[in-house]
N, C-alpha and C positions, 0 to 999 in steps of 0.2 A: 301637843305641839307649837311650843313657844313663835316659831316662824311663824304663823300663818295667822295666831289671834294674833302679832304684829301688824301684822299686813292688813286686818279686818279692821283694826283699829286705826290703822294711818289712811287706811279707804275711807274711812270715817269721817275721817274728823279734814283729809280732803273735798269731800263732797260735800262737807258744810260750809266748810272754804269757800265754794265754790257757785253754791248756792248764797251765800252773803254775798259776795261782791253780785254773784245777778238779781238779788233783790235789788239793792242801789239803785244799780244800771237804771232798774222796769222805775221803780220809785224816781229817779231823775227824771221820767219822761212823763211822772204824773199820771201811771199804772198804780193800781189799789188791789193786794192780792186780796186773793176770791181761793175760798173752798168748799169742795160741794162731798158727798159723805163720799165713803168709800161703797156702800150696796148702793146700785140705785136699783128703779124699781126696771125689770126687764119687758115690760110691756108699755115701757111711756112714750111708745115711737122713735125712739136712740134706735140705730143698729150696731145692734148688740153683739151680731155674727163674732166667733171667733172669743166669745167673756166664756170666764168662768158662771155659774149660775150656782144660785143655791135655797134651798126653799124655806118660807124665815116660817114658825108654830103656828100661824095662822093657814097658810097652804100657800100661800104669794110664793112667786118669784120672781127673786131678787139676781144681780149683776153686780159684780167684782168689776169697777167701773172698767174699761177697757180705754175706754175715750177722754176727755175734761170737754170736749169744744161743745158736744150736743148739750149734758147739762148743766153747764157754763150760759147755752142760748134757753134754756128751759128753766132754770132760776130767775135770771137775765128779763123775759118773758112774761113768769108768773105771782115776780116778785117783787120787778123792780121798772112797772111800767109807766110810774110818774115818775122816773128818775132824770137824773141832770141828763143831756145827750148831748152829744159821744159821749158813751160811757169805754172809760180803761180800766183795763183787768188783767193779773196776772196769778199765772200760778205755779208751784212747787209741788211737786204729787208724783206717786207713784201708779203710774195705769197699769194692768194684768188682764196678760192675752195669754191666750192656750198658745203653746211651743216646747214645752213651759218657757213661760221670765216674765220677771218684775223690773217693769218700763221707767225709771226713775225719767221725771223730764221735766221745760222749765219750758213756760209757752204766755204765751200775751194775746189777747182778744181786743180788739176795736170794734166794743157794737151801735149805733145809730149814726155812720161816717161811711158817707158813697162816697165814688167818684177817685181820678188819681190820683189826687193829694190826700187821700187815707191809705189807697196801695203803695205809697214812695213812703208814707209815716212807718206800715210796719215794713215796710224794706226796710228803709233805715234805721230799726229801732235790733233791726235781724244784727244784719249788720253790727251792730253796735253788742250784741251779746256774746257773737262769734268775738267781737277783741276782749270783751272783758275775762272767756277766759284764754283770751291770749292761742285766740284757732286763724294766723297770717295766713293759712297758705287754701286757708275755702273761700270755695266760687257758690255762687249761687245762678241755678240757671231757674230763667223763669218765660213762662208762657199763659195761653189765655185761652180757657175753654171758650170762649164763642167765636176765636179766630179758628182752634182745633176743629169745633163741630159749622162751622163755613170751607172750611179742607178740607171736610171727612163726609160733604154733604152725597146722598150715593152711595158710598162707603160701606154697604152694612157687617158691620162688626171690628170698625177699623177701631174707634176708641176703645173696645175691652183690646183687639191685637196689642195695643199701645201701650195702658195701663198693666200687661204682662210682660211686657217687652215681645210679646212672640212677631217681629218682623219677618218672618217667615208668614202668615197668615194675614198680616198688614201691606204687603206684594196680592195674597189673593183675594181682599177687598177689593182693589184696584181694578178693574177692566184693563186699566191701559197703563198701570201702575203706577204708584203717589207721585203727588204733584210736585216739581224741584221742592218750594217752598215749605209742604211738610218733612221736610229730612233734614234743611239749612238748620245749621246753628252757628252761631256765635257770638263774637262782644258785641256789646248795646250799642258802641259807636257806630259799628259794623253794621248794626242791624239798621239802627238809625239811619244808613246814609243804604244801604241795599233797595234798592229800586223793585227785587221782585218779589218784596213780601209786598203782600195786603193789607195796611195798614188805612185802607180806608174802614168805617161800617165796624164791624167789632173790633178790628183791630187798632182802632183811633184810642181804646181806653190806652190801652196797653201801652201805645206810643207817647202819650203826654205823661206815661209817670216815669217811662226813661230820659226823657230830658230832665222832669221834674228831679230824678236822681244825677244824672248827667251835671248838668248847670248848679247844684250843691256837692259837685265834685266827688259825689257815691258813686259811678257809674264802673268806676274800677275792675271789681270782679263780678260787676253781672254777666249774665250770658243769655242770649236769647233764645227758646227753644220752641220752637212751634208745636212741635209735635210731645209737647208734654203735657202729660194728667196727671192726678193726682185722687188713691185711691179713699172711700169716703163715702160719697154718693153724693155727694151735699156742693160740692162748687160750681160755683156762675160766671166765679168773670175770669181776674187774675190766679192762678198757679205757683208754685218755685217749688227748689227742693235745694238742701242745701250741701255739698257734696266737695269732701278730703283727697288729696289722692293716695293717699295711705290708709282708706274704707274700698270695703265693696258696693259698700251700701249707704243710702244718702244718710246723713247725720242729720236731718228735721225739713221741715218743710210749711207750706204750708195756703191760705191761698183764701180767695174773697165765697162767702158764702151767705148769698143775698135770701135765703129758697129759704133757711132753718130755721130761722124759729118762728115764719111763719106756722109750726107743725106744729106750734105751742098759742095760739091764737093773737099773738104781737107781730108782725111782720116788720123790721128792718131792717135796714144793710149791715153787713160785717165781712169783717177779716180779720186773721190773726192767723198763728204762724205756730212752734212747737219744735224743739231740741229734744235729742236723745242723749242726755247726762253721759250715759256710760260710754257709749257711741261717742260722744265728747272729749271723756275724759282720755279713752282711747288714742286719737287725734291731737290730743295738745301730750300723750307721751310721746309718740312717733315724730312731731314737730321737735321735740327739746333733746331728741336722742343725740348720740357723739354724732357730729360731723352733718349733725344738723344747721343750719344758723337758726339763730332767737326769734322770735315771735310774740314780742311782747309789748305791741302796738306803742301808741303810741305819738314821739315823737322827737326829733333831732333837733335840737334849737341851738343854733352854729353863733357863740358872740363876732361881731364886728370887733374892727380893734378900737379901740379906746371907748369902746360902749360898753364893759366886760359886766358890769354894775349894774345896768337896767338889763342885760341878760337875768344875772343873777336873779334880780326881782320880778321879770317875766316867770319865769320858769316858779317860781315859788306860786307864784299868782296862779299861773295853770295849773300846777299840781293841785293845789289847795281848790282846786274847784272841778280835778278827779284827771287830770291829765297824766299819764304817763312822759316824762320831760330827761331827757339826755342833753345835758348841756356839752358844748363843743369847741373848745377855745384854738382848735389848731387849723392854720390858714392851709383853704383845701379849695381847691377850683371844685363847678358845683356837682363834676363828674364824681369826685371823689367825694365830695359832700354824699351822696347817692350810695354811693358804693358802699360806706364807710353806715350808714344809716340803716341797707335792708343789710348787713349783718349782725348790724345788733335788734330786729325787728320792728323798728320804726316804721312807722305809714306813711313818715312824712318826712318832710326838711321845710324847717324858716331861718331866716337870718333878713335882717331890717323889715324890708317892707314884703319882700320877694316870700314866696310857699313853692313852694312840689310837693307836688304827692305823688305817691312811688306806683307806677303802673304794675309791680309784682306786690304792690303789698296786699 
């Protein structure tokens, strides 16, 4: 079947190009690549439910890694206790979960850093990796396990129902119905201005994270979902999921897991995320389909009359720094520039000293 063989070759080449771009993005943020063995001890304290298991020649039960966060946490706790902190690590690896399915993933872990600033770094890096693979239509929903716990106090089974997306069971968990703020969802800007959200105590950390992203110009693709929770059983604070309008399931996510390294005798704060590269590739193909606007990321740099040479120089410098730059020498209004940038998939427009971040980017 030459056609199938050629498709397999093309898929492998595309995967390698994507992984190379992702590795360069992680490295630019100061993250070092890490790898862990494919076979992990099934009795090592990790939750390997749903994993493929094998028995070695000595009778020990091993599991094909269904997750990377736990093995990396164990590696850092047992082998890197005296290393520099925070430790920034990334991986490009295949996981194995019963389904059956092989899942190629790209992920990052920030270990030894606590607080909203570290959470904001994880979300900003996630946004950058999405831009690297050309996903301009993705959005990130964020929540907080502490906030969720406070909203579900006294409602037995509420968090389990949310994890299953079983809203009938969720309603039964609350005798008088779920609180309105639990079912609220909106943009980061709307959340920061909402009076009905409980931003005190448990929600204070999430609010500060959102403020940092907003002030850095990175909040346009962030939504707040107080009811959000993630599988895994180890998240303690921030949680988030990456969605795409053409996919029926999240293509990635992550959060804060401050208690995980304590399982291996070295308690440290940590936050991280992972993206499913197969789902990311499917979303990229959908965005580039005929009739859909291009979503290459980067910026539209508009040259002002008389300053064309300076624009050429600035564009070259930005490209050397890794930014995709489209030059525009036409005279346009601000609205026309925004529309043109959107058609090209640019995330921002810059002219002179002015800068516009597209709200739909």
